[in-house]
C-alpha positions in Angstrom: 87.5 113.9 107.6 90.7 113.2 109.5 94.1 112.1 108.4 96.6 110.3 110.6 100.3 109.9 110.1 102.0 107.7 112.6 105.5 106.3 112.8 105.3 102.7 114.1 108.7 101.1 114.5 110.2 102.7 111.3 106.9 102.2 109.4 104.8 105.1 108.2 101.0 104.6 108.3 98.5 107.0 106.8 94.8 106.6 107.4 92.1 108.7 105.8 88.4 108.6 105.0 87.2 109.5 101.5 83.5 109.3 101.1 82.5 106.0 102.6 85.9 104.4 102.3 88.8 104.0 104.8 92.1 104.2 103.0 95.2 102.9 104.8 98.6 103.3 103.3 101.7 101.8 104.9 105.3 101.0 104.2 106.1 97.4 103.4 108.9 95.7 105.4 111.3 92.9 104.6 109.3 89.7 105.3 110.1 88.5 108.8 108.7 85.4 110.6 105.6 86.0 112.8 105.6 85.1 116.5 104.2 81.6 115.7 106.5 81.1 112.7 103.7 80.1 110.5 103.7 83.3 108.3 106.0 86.1 107.1 104.9 89.6 108.2 105.3 92.3 105.6 103.5 95.1 107.4 102.2 95.5 111.0 101.2 98.2 113.5 102.2 95.7 116.2 99.1 96.5 118.1 96.4 99.2 117.8 96.9 102.8 117.0 94.4 105.6 117.5 93.9 107.9 114.5 92.4 111.3 114.1 89.9 109.8 111.6 86.4 110.2 113.1 83.5 107.8 112.7 80.2 108.9 114.4 82.2 111.5 116.3 84.6 109.0 117.7 88.3 108.5 116.8 89.0 105.4 114.7 91.5 102.8 116.1 93.4 100.6 113.6 95.2 97.3 114.1 97.0 96.2 110.9 98.7 92.9 110.0 99.7 92.0 106.5 101.5 88.7 105.9 102.3 86.0 103.4 102.4 82.2 103.7 105.8 80.6 104.4 
């Protein structure tokens, strides 16, 4: 299965498939307010990123947002 390393605005993302599990590893950032101001974002791809991980012969696209309540 594929592995994808991507630099997204100073944040490293790794996605890999092991068996029937998608494993995503990313750097945590200093909590910053979201666009709405309702939450604090600690990790985000800030949009979708295409990976080299393949599912049914097609590349997997990931959009990641991790946040905490204010």
